[in-house]
N, C-alpha and C positions, 0 to 999 in steps of 0.2 A: 457488520463486518462481512458476513456471509454473502450479502448482495454485492459488495465490492469485489470480493474474490471471484465471483461468477463472471466478472468483466474480463478476467484473464483469458487469453487465447492459448492455443497449444504451444506456440513458439514464444510466449511472453516469459520474461524473467520477473518474478515478484520478490520485492525486498521489503521487509518489515523492520523498522527501526524504532527503538525506544531507549531513552536514557533514564538512569536512576533518578527518581525525584520528579520527573516530568509528568504532566497530567495529560499527555497526548501521545499518539502513535502515528508515525509517518509510514504510509503504505505507497510503494512506487511500482509501477508497471512499465517495463521497457521491452520494446520489440525492435531489434536492430535491423531486421529485414524490411520492416515498414518505416523505419526511422521515426518511431513514435515513442513518447514518454508521457506518462500520467502520474500525478502525485496527489495523494489525498492525506489530509491531516484529520485524524479521528480523536476526538476528546474522550478521555476515560472518565467514567462515573465512579466515584467512591461510594462505598457502602457504610 
């Protein structure tokens, strides 16, 4: 997850979403100045 967050630029908006009971987290990077959008789905590992 740390490697993904290093992708964020100074003007990026980072949104992290997770729902109760889901086994994944959605991480979105948005930059309206460059009109770009990236979305990653990260699977969670249970212990």
